[in-house]
N, CA, C, O and the ligand as a Tripos MOL2 file, in Angstrom:
@<TRIPOS>MOLECULE
protein
  257   255    65     0     0
PROTEIN
NO_CHARGES

@<TRIPOS>ATOM
      1 N           0.8400   -1.2000    0.0000 N.3       1 MET1
      2 CA          0.0000    0.0000    0.0000 C.3       1 MET1
      3 C           0.8760    1.2510    0.0000 C.2       1 MET1
      4 O           1.8990    1.3170    0.6820 O.2       1 MET1
      5 N           0.4480    2.2320   -0.7790 N.am      2 GLN2
      6 CA          1.1760    3.5050   -0.8340 C.3       2 GLN2
      7 C           0.3810    4.5560   -0.0560 C.2       2 GLN2
      8 O          -0.8490    4.5920   -0.1120 O.2       2 GLN2
      9 N           1.1000    5.3980    0.6600 N.am      3 VAL3
     10 CA          0.4430    6.4540    1.4420 C.3       3 VAL3
     11 C           0.9270    7.8120    0.9460 C.2       3 VAL3
     12 O           2.1280    8.0520    0.8220 O.2       3 VAL3
     13 N          -0.0200    8.6870    0.6680 N.am      4 PHE4
     14 CA          0.3110   10.0260    0.1720 C.3       4 PHE4
     15 C          -0.2580   11.0740    1.1060 C.2       4 PHE4
     16 O          -1.3930   10.9550    1.5680 O.2       4 PHE4
     17 N           0.5290   12.0990    1.3820 N.am      5 LYS5
     18 CA          0.0440   13.2670    2.1170 C.3       5 LYS5
     19 C          -0.4740   14.2450    1.0750 C.2       5 LYS5
     20 O           0.2700   14.6950    0.2040 O.2       5 LYS5
     21 N          -1.7570   14.5680    1.1750 N.am      6 VAL6
     22 CA         -2.3800   15.4150    0.1600 C.3       6 VAL6
     23 C          -3.0230   16.6240    0.8170 C.2       6 VAL6
     24 O          -3.7820   16.4950    1.7780 O.2       6 VAL6
     25 N          -2.7080   17.8120    0.2840 N.am      7 GLN7
     26 CA         -3.3030   19.0400    0.7980 C.3       7 GLN7
     27 C          -4.4940   19.4660   -0.0560 C.2       7 GLN7
     28 O          -4.5200   19.2450   -1.2660 O.2       7 GLN7
     29 N          -5.4620   20.0710    0.5850 N.am      8 GLY8
     30 CA         -6.5620   20.6800   -0.1440 C.3       8 GLY8
     31 C          -7.8090   19.8300   -0.2510 C.2       8 GLY8
     32 O          -8.7820   20.2410   -0.8830 O.2       8 GLY8
     33 N          -7.8000   18.6400    0.3600 N.am      9 MET9
     34 CA         -8.9960   17.7940    0.3140 C.3       9 MET9
     35 C          -9.9180   18.2150    1.4470 C.2       9 MET9
     36 O          -9.4840   18.3640    2.5890 O.2       9 MET9
     37 N         -11.1980   18.4070    1.1260 N.am     10 SER10
     38 CA        -12.0850   18.8930    2.1790 C.3      10 SER10
     39 C         -13.4350   18.1990    2.2420 C.2      10 SER10
     40 O         -14.1110   18.2760    3.2680 O.2      10 SER10
     41 N         -13.8420   17.5320    1.1890 N.am     11 CYS11
     42 CA        -15.2120   17.0050    1.2020 C.3      11 CYS11
     43 C         -15.3320   15.7500    0.3490 C.2      11 CYS11
     44 O         -14.3500   15.2580   -0.2070 O.2      11 CYS11
     45 N         -16.5540   15.2460    0.2610 N.am     12 GLU12
     46 CA        -16.8110   14.0270   -0.5080 C.3      12 GLU12
     47 C         -16.4850   14.2030   -1.9900 C.2      12 GLU12
     48 O         -16.1160   13.2450   -2.6700 O.2      12 GLU12
     49 N         -16.6240   15.4220   -2.4790 N.am     13 HIS13
     50 CA        -16.2720   15.6690   -3.8780 C.3      13 HIS13
     51 C         -14.7950   15.3520   -4.0990 C.2      13 HIS13
     52 O         -14.4280   14.7300   -5.0960 O.2      13 HIS13
     53 N         -13.9590   15.7810   -3.1720 N.am     14 CYS14
     54 CA        -12.5250   15.5260   -3.2830 C.3      14 CYS14
     55 C         -12.2620   14.0250   -3.2420 C.2      14 CYS14
     56 O         -11.4380   13.5120   -3.9990 O.2      14 CYS14
     57 N         -12.9570   13.3300   -2.3640 N.am     15 VAL15
     58 CA        -12.7830   11.8840   -2.2370 C.3      15 VAL15
     59 C         -13.0940   11.2080   -3.5670 C.2      15 VAL15
     60 O         -12.3340   10.3630   -4.0400 O.2      15 VAL15
     61 N         -14.2090   11.5870   -4.1570 N.am     16 ARG16
     62 CA        -14.6160   10.9720   -5.4290 C.3      16 ARG16
     63 C         -13.6570   11.3280   -6.5510 C.2      16 ARG16
     64 O         -13.2810   10.4710   -7.3510 O.2      16 ARG16
     65 N         -13.2540   12.6130   -6.6100 N.am     17 ALA17
     66 CA        -12.3780   13.0660   -7.6950 C.3      17 ALA17
     67 C         -11.0590   12.2920   -7.6650 C.2      17 ALA17
     68 O         -10.5670   11.8480   -8.7020 O.2      17 ALA17
     69 N         -10.4990   12.1390   -6.4800 N.am     18 ILE18
     70 CA         -9.2160   11.4550   -6.3480 C.3      18 ILE18
     71 C          -9.3750    9.9550   -6.6120 C.2      18 ILE18
     72 O          -8.5520    9.3440   -7.2930 O.2      18 ILE18
     73 N         -10.4320    9.3810   -6.0720 N.am     19 THR19
     74 CA        -10.6790    7.9510   -6.2790 C.3      19 THR19
     75 C         -10.8290    7.6480   -7.7680 C.2      19 THR19
     76 O         -10.2320    6.6980   -8.2740 O.2      19 THR19
     77 N         -11.6230    8.4530   -8.4670 N.am     20 HIS20
     78 CA        -11.8440    8.2120   -9.8920 C.3      20 HIS20
     79 C         -10.5800    8.4370  -10.7030 C.2      20 HIS20
     80 O         -10.3120    7.7060  -11.6560 O.2      20 HIS20
     81 N          -9.8030    9.4460  -10.3300 N.am     21 ALA21
     82 CA         -8.5760    9.7380  -11.0800 C.3      21 ALA21
     83 C          -7.6190    8.5550  -11.0050 C.2      21 ALA21
     84 O          -6.9670    8.2130  -11.9910 O.2      21 ALA21
     85 N          -7.5370    7.9370   -9.8380 N.am     22 VAL22
     86 CA         -6.6360    6.7840   -9.6840 C.3      22 VAL22
     87 C          -7.2280    5.5620  -10.3810 C.2      22 VAL22
     88 O          -6.5080    4.8080  -11.0360 O.2      22 VAL22
     89 N          -8.5310    5.3680  -10.2410 N.am     23 GLN23
     90 CA         -9.1470    4.1800  -10.8370 C.3      23 GLN23
     91 C          -9.2450    4.2740  -12.3530 C.2      23 GLN23
     92 O          -9.4610    3.2690  -13.0310 O.2      23 GLN23
     93 N          -9.0860    5.4740  -12.8800 N.am     24 LYS24
     94 CA         -9.0380    5.6240  -14.3340 C.3      24 LYS24
     95 C          -7.7670    4.9470  -14.8710 C.2      24 LYS24
     96 O          -7.7420    4.4400  -15.9920 O.2      24 LYS24
     97 N          -6.7150    4.9520  -14.0410 N.am     25 LEU25
     98 CA         -5.4440    4.3500  -14.4500 C.3      25 LEU25
     99 C          -5.3860    2.8650  -14.1020 C.2      25 LEU25
    100 O          -4.7320    2.0830  -14.7920 O.2      25 LEU25
    101 N          -6.0700    2.4850  -13.0380 N.am     26 ASP26
    102 CA         -6.1220    1.0820  -12.6240 C.3      26 ASP26
    103 C          -7.4990    0.8260  -12.0200 C.2      26 ASP26
    104 O          -7.7730    1.1800  -10.8740 O.2      26 ASP26
    105 N          -8.3610    0.1970  -12.8300 N.am     27 GLU27
    106 CA         -9.7480   -0.0430  -12.4140 C.3      27 GLU27
    107 C          -9.8370   -0.7650  -11.0750 C.2      27 GLU27
    108 O         -10.7710   -0.5540  -10.3010 O.2      27 GLU27
    109 N          -8.8560   -1.6140  -10.8170 N.am     28 ALA28
    110 CA         -8.9100   -2.4460   -9.6160 C.3      28 ALA28
    111 C          -8.2790   -1.7700   -8.3980 C.2      28 ALA28
    112 O          -8.1980   -2.3700   -7.3270 O.2      28 ALA28
    113 N          -7.8380   -0.5380   -8.5590 N.am     29 ALA29
    114 CA         -7.1650    0.1470   -7.4580 C.3      29 ALA29
    115 C          -8.1040    0.3200   -6.2670 C.2      29 ALA29
    116 O          -9.2850    0.6280   -6.4260 O.2      29 ALA29
    117 N          -7.5550    0.1160   -5.0790 N.am     30 GLU30
    118 CA         -8.3030    0.4060   -3.8610 C.3      30 GLU30
    119 C          -7.7940    1.7350   -3.3390 C.2      30 GLU30
    120 O          -6.6040    1.8970   -3.0710 O.2      30 GLU30
    121 N          -8.7120    2.6870   -3.1960 N.am     31 VAL31
    122 CA         -8.3330    4.0390   -2.7810 C.3      31 VAL31
    123 C          -9.0850    4.3970   -1.5090 C.2      31 VAL31
    124 O         -10.3120    4.3230   -1.4460 O.2      31 VAL31
    125 N          -8.3260    4.7840   -0.5090 N.am     32 GLU32
    126 CA         -8.9260    5.1610    0.7610 C.3      32 GLU32
    127 C          -8.4820    6.5850    1.0560 C.2      32 GLU32
    128 O          -7.2880    6.8600    1.1710 O.2      32 GLU32
    129 N          -9.4500    7.4920    1.1790 N.am     33 VAL33
    130 CA         -9.1260    8.8920    1.4420 C.3      33 VAL33
    131 C          -9.4960    9.2230    2.8810 C.2      33 VAL33
    132 O         -10.6350    9.0330    3.3080 O.2      33 VAL33
    133 N          -8.5140    9.7210    3.6160 N.am     34 ASP34
    134 CA         -8.7310   10.1120    5.0090 C.3      34 ASP34
    135 C          -8.6750   11.6290    5.0790 C.2      34 ASP34
    136 O          -7.5970   12.2200    5.1380 O.2      34 ASP34
    137 N          -9.8490   12.2520    5.0710 N.am     35 LEU35
    138 CA         -9.9020   13.7160    5.0530 C.3      35 LEU35
    139 C          -9.3070   14.3030    6.3260 C.2      35 LEU35
    140 O          -8.6190   15.3230    6.2710 O.2      35 LEU35
    141 N          -9.5600   13.6800    7.4620 N.am     36 ALA36
    142 CA         -9.0870   14.2140    8.7360 C.3      36 ALA36
    143 C          -7.5620   14.2930    8.7820 C.2      36 ALA36
    144 O          -6.9970   15.2630    9.2850 O.2      36 ALA36
    145 N          -6.9130   13.2720    8.2560 N.am     37 ASP37
    146 CA         -5.4480   13.2300    8.2830 C.3      37 ASP37
    147 C          -4.8160   13.7840    7.0060 C.2      37 ASP37
    148 O          -3.5950   13.9160    6.9320 O.2      37 ASP37
    149 N          -5.6270   14.1070    6.0090 N.am     38 GLY38
    150 CA         -5.0830   14.5660    4.7460 C.3      38 GLY38
    151 C          -4.2420   13.4960    4.0820 C.2      38 GLY38
    152 O          -3.1810   13.7710    3.5230 O.2      38 GLY38
    153 N          -4.7350   12.2690    4.1540 N.am     39 GLU39
    154 CA         -3.9660   11.1450    3.6420 C.3      39 GLU39
    155 C          -4.7620   10.3600    2.6160 C.2      39 GLU39
    156 O          -5.9720   10.1790    2.7470 O.2      39 GLU39
    157 N          -4.0600    9.8970    1.5910 N.am     40 VAL40
    158 CA         -4.6700    9.0080    0.6050 C.3      40 VAL40
    159 C          -3.8730    7.7180    0.5940 C.2      40 VAL40
    160 O          -2.6560    7.7360    0.4140 O.2      40 VAL40
    161 N          -4.5520    6.6030    0.7860 N.am     41 ARG41
    162 CA         -3.8870    5.3030    0.8010 C.3      41 ARG41
    163 C          -4.3630    4.5060   -0.4070 C.2      41 ARG41
    164 O          -5.5630    4.3420   -0.6280 O.2      41 ARG41
    165 N          -3.4220    4.0250   -1.1680 N.am     42 VAL42
    166 CA         -3.7450    3.3700   -2.4320 C.3      42 VAL42
    167 C          -3.0920    1.9930   -2.5210 C.2      42 VAL42
    168 O          -1.8980    1.8320   -2.2710 O.2      42 VAL42
    169 N          -3.9060    1.0100   -2.8840 N.am     43 SER43
    170 CA         -3.3710   -0.3060   -3.2280 C.3      43 SER43
    171 C          -3.6850   -0.5350   -4.6880 C.2      43 SER43
    172 O          -4.8510   -0.6570   -5.0640 O.2      43 SER43
    173 N          -2.6500   -0.5960   -5.5210 N.am     44 SER44
    174 CA         -2.8620   -0.7410   -6.9530 C.3      44 SER44
    175 C          -1.5850   -1.2430   -7.5930 C.2      44 SER44
    176 O          -0.5800   -1.4580   -6.9140 O.2      44 SER44
    177 N          -1.6290   -1.4290   -8.9070 N.am     45 ARG45
    178 CA         -0.4270   -1.8480   -9.6160 C.3      45 ARG45
    179 C           0.3500   -0.6290  -10.1240 C.2      45 ARG45
    180 O           1.3360   -0.7760  -10.8470 O.2      45 ARG45
    181 N          -0.0960    0.5770   -9.7440 N.am     46 LEU46
    182 CA          0.5370    1.8090  -10.2290 C.3      46 LEU46
    183 C           1.7650    2.1550   -9.4010 C.2      46 LEU46
    184 O           1.8940    1.7480   -8.2470 O.2      46 LEU46
    185 N           2.6600    2.9150  -10.0150 N.am     47 SER47
    186 CA          3.8270    3.3980   -9.2780 C.3      47 SER47
    187 C           3.4220    4.6050   -8.4350 C.2      47 SER47
    188 O           2.3740    5.2150   -8.6520 O.2      47 SER47
    189 N           4.2700    4.9300   -7.4760 N.am     48 ILE48
    190 CA          4.0190    6.1010   -6.6350 C.3      48 ILE48
    191 C           3.9060    7.3560   -7.5010 C.2      48 ILE48
    192 O           3.0410    8.2040   -7.2780 O.2      48 ILE48
    193 N           4.7870    7.4580   -8.4830 N.am     49 ALA49
    194 CA          4.7750    8.6400   -9.3550 C.3      49 ALA49
    195 C           3.4690    8.7410  -10.1390 C.2      49 ALA49
    196 O           2.9240    9.8310  -10.3150 O.2      49 ALA49
    197 N           2.9740    7.6030  -10.6050 N.am     50 GLU50
    198 CA          1.7290    7.6180  -11.3860 C.3      50 GLU50
    199 C           0.5460    8.0570  -10.5380 C.2      50 GLU50
    200 O          -0.2940    8.8370  -10.9880 O.2      50 GLU50
    201 N           0.4820    7.5580   -9.3120 N.am     51 VAL51
    202 CA         -0.6280    7.9310   -8.4340 C.3      51 VAL51
    203 C          -0.5210    9.4020   -8.0590 C.2      51 VAL51
    204 O          -1.5170   10.1260   -8.0820 O.2      51 VAL51
    205 N           0.6900    9.8470   -7.7100 N.am     52 ALA52
    206 CA          0.8860   11.2460   -7.3290 C.3      52 ALA52
    207 C           0.4850   12.1670   -8.4790 C.2      52 ALA52
    208 O          -0.1380   13.2070   -8.2620 O.2      52 ALA52
    209 N           0.8410   11.7820   -9.6890 N.am     53 GLU53
    210 CA          0.5120   12.5740  -10.8620 C.3      53 GLU53
    211 C          -1.0090   12.6550  -11.0570 C.2      53 GLU53
    212 O          -1.5480   13.7110  -11.3870 O.2      53 GLU53
    213 N          -1.6800   11.5320  -10.8490 N.am     54 ALA54
    214 CA         -3.1410   11.5080  -10.9920 C.3      54 ALA54
    215 C          -3.7960   12.4380   -9.9780 C.2      54 ALA54
    216 O          -4.7460   13.1510  -10.3010 O.2      54 ALA54
    217 N          -3.2800   12.4270   -8.7470 N.am     55 ILE55
    218 CA         -3.8510   13.2840   -7.6990 C.3      55 ILE55
    219 C          -3.5670   14.7490   -8.0220 C.2      55 ILE55
    220 O          -4.4450   15.6010   -7.8860 O.2      55 ILE55
    221 N          -2.3400   15.0360   -8.4480 N.am     56 ARG56
    222 CA         -1.9950   16.4230   -8.8200 C.3      56 ARG56
    223 C          -2.8750   16.8960   -9.9780 C.2      56 ARG56
    224 O          -3.2640   18.0620  -10.0530 O.2      56 ARG56
    225 N          -3.1760   15.9610  -10.8740 N.am     57 GLY57
    226 CA         -3.9910   16.3030  -12.0480 C.3      57 GLY57
    227 C          -5.3890   16.7860  -11.6680 C.2      57 GLY57
    228 O          -6.0500   17.4780  -12.4430 O.2      57 GLY57
    229 N          -5.8310   16.4140  -10.4680 N.am     58 GLU58
    230 CA         -7.1350   16.8680   -9.9780 C.3      58 GLU58
    231 C          -7.0050   18.1870   -9.2300 C.2      58 GLU58
    232 O          -8.0010   18.7180   -8.7390 O.2      58 GLU58
    233 N          -5.7950   18.7190   -9.1370 N.am     59 GLY59
    234 CA         -5.6010   20.0340   -8.5350 C.3      59 GLY59
    235 C          -5.1830   20.0310   -7.0760 C.2      59 GLY59
    236 O          -5.3020   21.0460   -6.3890 O.2      59 GLY59
    237 N          -4.6930   18.8930   -6.6000 N.am     60 TYR60
    238 CA         -4.2700   18.8140   -5.1960 C.3      60 TYR60
    239 C          -2.7550   18.7530   -5.0910 C.2      60 TYR60
    240 O          -2.0670   18.2710   -5.9900 O.2      60 TYR60
    241 N          -2.2520   19.2590   -3.9590 N.am     61 GLU61
    242 CA         -0.8290   19.2070   -3.6750 C.3      61 GLU61
    243 C          -0.5080   17.8720   -3.0210 C.2      61 GLU61
    244 O          -1.1730   17.4610   -2.0700 O.2      61 GLU61
    245 N           0.5150   17.1990   -3.5370 N.am     62 VAL62
    246 CA          0.9570   15.9400   -2.9380 C.3      62 VAL62
    247 C           2.3550   16.1220   -2.3800 C.2      62 VAL62
    248 O           3.2730   16.5210   -3.0970 O.2      62 VAL62
    249 N           2.5110   15.8260   -1.0950 N.am     63 SER63
    250 CA          3.8420   15.9250   -0.4940 C.3      63 SER63
    251 C           4.6820   14.7360   -0.9130 C.2      63 SER63
    252 O           4.1720   13.6270   -1.0750 O.2      63 SER63
    253 N           5.9670   14.9710   -1.0870 N.am     64 PRO64
    254 CA          6.8480   13.8890   -1.4930 C.3      64 PRO64
    255 C           6.9260   12.7790   -0.4430 C.2      64 PRO64
    256 O           7.6330   11.7900   -0.6410 O.2      64 PRO64
    257 CU        -14.0130   18.6450   -1.8540 Cu       65 CU65
@<TRIPOS>BOND
     1     1     2 1
     2     2     3 1
     3     3     4 2
     4     3     5 am
     5     5     6 1
     6     6     7 1
     7     7     8 2
     8     7     9 am
     9     9    10 1
    10    10    11 1
    11    11    12 2
    12    11    13 am
    13    13    14 1
    14    14    15 1
    15    15    16 2
    16    15    17 am
    17    17    18 1
    18    18    19 1
    19    19    20 2
    20    19    21 am
    21    21    22 1
    22    22    23 1
    23    23    24 2
    24    23    25 am
    25    25    26 1
    26    26    27 1
    27    27    28 2
    28    27    29 am
    29    29    30 1
    30    30    31 1
    31    31    32 2
    32    31    33 am
    33    33    34 1
    34    34    35 1
    35    35    36 2
    36    35    37 am
    37    37    38 1
    38    38    39 1
    39    39    40 2
    40    39    41 am
    41    41    42 1
    42    42    43 1
    43    43    44 2
    44    43    45 am
    45    45    46 1
    46    46    47 1
    47    47    48 2
    48    47    49 am
    49    49    50 1
    50    50    51 1
    51    51    52 2
    52    51    53 am
    53    53    54 1
    54    54    55 1
    55    55    56 2
    56    55    57 am
    57    57    58 1
    58    58    59 1
    59    59    60 2
    60    59    61 am
    61    61    62 1
    62    62    63 1
    63    63    64 2
    64    63    65 am
    65    65    66 1
    66    66    67 1
    67    67    68 2
    68    67    69 am
    69    69    70 1
    70    70    71 1
    71    71    72 2
    72    71    73 am
    73    73    74 1
    74    74    75 1
    75    75    76 2
    76    75    77 am
    77    77    78 1
    78    78    79 1
    79    79    80 2
    80    79    81 am
    81    81    82 1
    82    82    83 1
    83    83    84 2
    84    83    85 am
    85    85    86 1
    86    86    87 1
    87    87    88 2
    88    87    89 am
    89    89    90 1
    90    90    91 1
    91    91    92 2
    92    91    93 am
    93    93    94 1
    94    94    95 1
    95    95    96 2
    96    95    97 am
    97    97    98 1
    98    98    99 1
    99    99   100 2
   100    99   101 am
   101   101   102 1
   102   102   103 1
   103   103   104 2
   104   103   105 am
   105   105   106 1
   106   106   107 1
   107   107   108 2
   108   107   109 am
   109   109   110 1
   110   110   111 1
   111   111   112 2
   112   111   113 am
   113   113   114 1
   114   114   115 1
   115   115   116 2
   116   115   117 am
   117   117   118 1
   118   118   119 1
   119   119   120 2
   120   119   121 am
   121   121   122 1
   122   122   123 1
   123   123   124 2
   124   123   125 am
   125   125   126 1
   126   126   127 1
   127   127   128 2
   128   127   129 am
   129   129   130 1
   130   130   131 1
   131   131   132 2
   132   131   133 am
   133   133   134 1
   134   134   135 1
   135   135   136 2
   136   135   137 am
   137   137   138 1
   138   138   139 1
   139   139   140 2
   140   139   141 am
   141   141   142 1
   142   142   143 1
   143   143   144 2
   144   143   145 am
   145   145   146 1
   146   146   147 1
   147   147   148 2
   148   147   149 am
   149   149   150 1
   150   150   151 1
   151   151   152 2
   152   151   153 am
   153   153   154 1
   154   154   155 1
   155   155   156 2
   156   155   157 am
   157   157   158 1
   158   158   159 1
   159   159   160 2
   160   159   161 am
   161   161   162 1
   162   162   163 1
   163   163   164 2
   164   163   165 am
   165   165   166 1
   166   166   167 1
   167   167   168 2
   168   167   169 am
   169   169   170 1
   170   170   171 1
   171   171   172 2
   172   171   173 am
   173   173   174 1
   174   174   175 1
   175   175   176 2
   176   175   177 am
   177   177   178 1
   178   178   179 1
   179   179   180 2
   180   179   181 am
   181   181   182 1
   182   182   183 1
   183   183   184 2
   184   183   185 am
   185   185   186 1
   186   186   187 1
   187   187   188 2
   188   187   189 am
   189   189   190 1
   190   190   191 1
   191   191   192 2
   192   191   193 am
   193   193   194 1
   194   194   195 1
   195   195   196 2
   196   195   197 am
   197   197   198 1
   198   198   199 1
   199   199   200 2
   200   199   201 am
   201   201   202 1
   202   202   203 1
   203   203   204 2
   204   203   205 am
   205   205   206 1
   206   206   207 1
   207   207   208 2
   208   207   209 am
   209   209   210 1
   210   210   211 1
   211   211   212 2
   212   211   213 am
   213   213   214 1
   214   214   215 1
   215   215   216 2
   216   215   217 am
   217   217   218 1
   218   218   219 1
   219   219   220 2
   220   219   221 am
   221   221   222 1
   222   222   223 1
   223   223   224 2
   224   223   225 am
   225   225   226 1
   226   226   227 1
   227   227   228 2
   228   227   229 am
   229   229   230 1
   230   230   231 1
   231   231   232 2
   232   231   233 am
   233   233   234 1
   234   234   235 1
   235   235   236 2
   236   235   237 am
   237   237   238 1
   238   238   239 1
   239   239   240 2
   240   239   241 am
   241   241   242 1
   242   242   243 1
   243   243   244 2
   244   243   245 am
   245   245   246 1
   246   246   247 1
   247   247   248 2
   248   247   249 am
   249   249   250 1
   250   250   251 1
   251   251   252 2
   252   251   253 am
   253   253   254 1
   254   254   255 1
   255   255   256 2
@<TRIPOS>SUBSTRUCTURE
     1 MET1         2 RESIDUE 1 A MET
     2 GLN2         6 RESIDUE 1 A GLN
     3 VAL3        10 RESIDUE 1 A VAL
     4 PHE4        14 RESIDUE 1 A PHE
     5 LYS5        18 RESIDUE 1 A LYS
     6 VAL6        22 RESIDUE 1 A VAL
     7 GLN7        26 RESIDUE 1 A GLN
     8 GLY8        30 RESIDUE 1 A GLY
     9 MET9        34 RESIDUE 1 A MET
    10 SER10       38 RESIDUE 1 A SER
    11 CYS11       42 RESIDUE 1 A CYS
    12 GLU12       46 RESIDUE 1 A GLU
    13 HIS13       50 RESIDUE 1 A HIS
    14 CYS14       54 RESIDUE 1 A CYS
    15 VAL15       58 RESIDUE 1 A VAL
    16 ARG16       62 RESIDUE 1 A ARG
    17 ALA17       66 RESIDUE 1 A ALA
    18 ILE18       70 RESIDUE 1 A ILE
    19 THR19       74 RESIDUE 1 A THR
    20 HIS20       78 RESIDUE 1 A HIS
    21 ALA21       82 RESIDUE 1 A ALA
    22 VAL22       86 RESIDUE 1 A VAL
    23 GLN23       90 RESIDUE 1 A GLN
    24 LYS24       94 RESIDUE 1 A LYS
    25 LEU25       98 RESIDUE 1 A LEU
    26 ASP26      102 RESIDUE 1 A ASP
    27 GLU27      106 RESIDUE 1 A GLU
    28 ALA28      110 RESIDUE 1 A ALA
    29 ALA29      114 RESIDUE 1 A ALA
    30 GLU30      118 RESIDUE 1 A GLU
    31 VAL31      122 RESIDUE 1 A VAL
    32 GLU32      126 RESIDUE 1 A GLU
    33 VAL33      130 RESIDUE 1 A VAL
    34 ASP34      134 RESIDUE 1 A ASP
    35 LEU35      138 RESIDUE 1 A LEU
    36 ALA36      142 RESIDUE 1 A ALA
    37 ASP37      146 RESIDUE 1 A ASP
    38 GLY38      150 RESIDUE 1 A GLY
    39 GLU39      154 RESIDUE 1 A GLU
    40 VAL40      158 RESIDUE 1 A VAL
    41 ARG41      162 RESIDUE 1 A ARG
    42 VAL42      166 RESIDUE 1 A VAL
    43 SER43      170 RESIDUE 1 A SER
    44 SER44      174 RESIDUE 1 A SER
    45 ARG45      178 RESIDUE 1 A ARG
    46 LEU46      182 RESIDUE 1 A LEU
    47 SER47      186 RESIDUE 1 A SER
    48 ILE48      190 RESIDUE 1 A ILE
    49 ALA49      194 RESIDUE 1 A ALA
    50 GLU50      198 RESIDUE 1 A GLU
    51 VAL51      202 RESIDUE 1 A VAL
    52 ALA52      206 RESIDUE 1 A ALA
    53 GLU53      210 RESIDUE 1 A GLU
    54 ALA54      214 RESIDUE 1 A ALA
    55 ILE55      218 RESIDUE 1 A ILE
    56 ARG56      222 RESIDUE 1 A ARG
    57 GLY57      226 RESIDUE 1 A GLY
    58 GLU58      230 RESIDUE 1 A GLU
    59 GLY59      234 RESIDUE 1 A GLY
    60 TYR60      238 RESIDUE 1 A TYR
    61 GLU61      242 RESIDUE 1 A GLU
    62 VAL62      246 RESIDUE 1 A VAL
    63 SER63      250 RESIDUE 1 A SER
    64 PRO64      254 RESIDUE 1 A PRO
    65 CU65       257 GROUP 0 **** ****
């Protein structure tokens, strides 16, 4: 599982946007968004860079 620190997530819209962006690259990806901790946890066949790029593509900041 990969864990990303993501800034700017605030609501269910953000959860859906990020989940869909990752699942667009890997349909089978499991995406768990923790709004309270500002964390996104992903289990997928994607690389860390690919997931980070997908999240950034939705307009969120991803910490290295
Ligand atoms: Cu939102």
